[in-house]
Steps between C-alpha positions, in 0.01 A plus 500: 500500500616796291270711283663705224296765320617707202318780315167433671289814550706756690766241593818498295671230705414315821643190662306398810534198728167347598465288812443590862460878518569725201474876552497748212521867589551824315316804374172496308504405133803271521326166435485371858153351456581357157710214639216381722245520220728305266532217751130507584415482128733205441375301799140552390580423136649164594205429727248585231652371177345156549160664538571677171575165336173355624309811396643480148392136472157577640439772241592263216291212634201727557515620139475138375206426732319819397537399135324171580228668706411764242498241221263285706277795576440554132367147444346415839236696689692520826202660673328162492803269490616583849738205532688607186509862612618424851769253399652710224489829693864603427626590846328209670638254245843659533505427873387141441759414237779642713403247765466204261558566133418153365178469698387846388562417135313167520209667677486775236459246223247307712285814553497563125417135418223500762351819350513349153326183627212723616452620145702821517685559175866551578719515188810284479698820471421571866640163605811568292535844657480351851758233412738750341471765771542251781815374326627858489412545867690184591805641325468829691471316831806289429719742307834593662481814706663807355655588834736759360225678307269494802768647727576770244132596488475499879810720535364747245167519679655531845742772391222687320290485818774661707681726250271539195722649227763642735747211486738619231704810557396808308674806369837572346672229299387213720457191280588215734261227604401471864665194650444305820710212623484300820773270628502278805864450585663342198167413335328711236130508586339758271616713209250737339528768231206729433561640155381822339293312242288357784658154488642314798808281498465266790710222644443327831645190656293525818231722647588743777422259780272733697170354613332839449564874490305782663554867414388753760482872439232741621287396801211674323427156353327420829252782447439424131515122527152427363556716193833335424370146553223550244734654245670324212877489490717608212645149512163346415327759283627794297185565296220525755346833588484390861742650748836329464769495766858368509526135589681572827207704633237233442738232626557698820129571542416130481774404744397759756146367488630145551556592864128446564550124459692487827807297412608514864236237570691246294798297604735704281445792738522368851475757776870472578619523136726788406235651272228478765730664754586776253132562429429537870788745531355711220159500665663605826680785325177622345301432818247336270480314170412569139255234381276428204133518596314262269158644588607857428727393213752745635821510698453628854725588790383332819608649833336455841173382347482796261510438125631775268438476124785508248418857401592626846798276582821700531744439213775383737271239653404385150865470397595280796163326504560386142799297615283330761229427240758339270627288791148392599417421137792260476680717245832533682615143470857383480643541150248768405606841369365815667558835329440817703500831317582811707309408819629812678255720310230428759708441811628723779879456547438301819272261316746479211746341742233263634400410144862406425515274805185323378617444142845381604325245722314381189835457327632297792194275455600423139323771301718664234439872508576798275430846636538832322534816704624857510484522879828517695311358801398191299849446359669532839245286686506221241878482522496491880231230526661292223827491691324428830297213356786362291301498176647527153469856372617726220451873438500686168495865403316596182643820360528695177834596352640701212210582265245466787265303275557147620593344833750246624511292816796485737551245777536690830458204735834567670438872546140613517603831660550646153133439417382624839700821459367542147138452609541734797693764301197725432435531875868570570501768233183652642649503850822654371305767318303577816820530700658720233192721497518538879865598491444736208221674685709513819792656317266752344358590844854548638578739218200709597 
């Protein structure tokens, strides 16, 4: 599968193969993380557009039911007529008619007729209103789904959650739309243009085909899990005064907490399964395990009968422990997409190599993985383990050229040494300067 991105944020042009292991390296501010967030946003948009369709219908149906309820309230004392009040309570009636529309409509008319037979004056206009609004509701329930419109809305919301207003390039004479296209071999899957007037041109023949996507960045999420889980996301709400977080953070928070359900107890995770074996290896590496303590509502590190709260867990243990939590939560299934953003930030070079061995094992188990990094250790180790395990892999270098405003991606899969040398260049220069300083001082001493 090939992703092509043009004029999106800092990226001028990027063509990236997705499948197996995809590594994107380069300096800061070159758009490395953007590719992962684009894919995460698209996977989530396709997963959530149907919910958006249902939500749109629910809002319309509720408005018709509320019109009936408030009209009834003006002519019937609902404090005393409990049966009328309870039946026509909008949300309760909405749930009932979704289960059986015809039965709900017949019962609505029966409740009104029964009230009238008890001497309650209910104008004919109320009966007409019920008939008319239920006819409108039936149309809403049966109307063709505006799939394209729902997907457009979901894409807008997902992109806003991850990028806010930083999608289109800024500065200079830039006028082009941001475009995203995805092809799977000879087949066109997705073609999107995000225009400067806020509109989206969208065409899709298929969805991406991933069962789910998980975006992992800072392990600090373990420490602030409760705060994130109770927050709104920018995908769901842009107007609330409550704390809002990007969709990927809340998604990750929920998935990490899923580990408490103990998926290893189910048949899908037998003790000798590859994922169970990998989890045990991680626990052996850490000489303990990171777990979610339901009583404390906190992540803890358990070692030799001692439990350490999330606040005091070392960042490196959190970073590797997060992988184990995702495995235990059943979130590293075959055909899922895992996106890891600069994991080296919290890892000693030795553990960077171990981390790479773990994630390449996930790839060999069927997880598609994208990792962004500016660590030469990570780049080298991922290449070595990919070759050893025989997994599909591709490496890209994000770099700025010419005007230094926007970045491009180059495929370096056949020669990663260029990227390693580039990433290690500052240390080489520092070493050279130190050597030069030594020789300069030595020459000066000889002159004395």
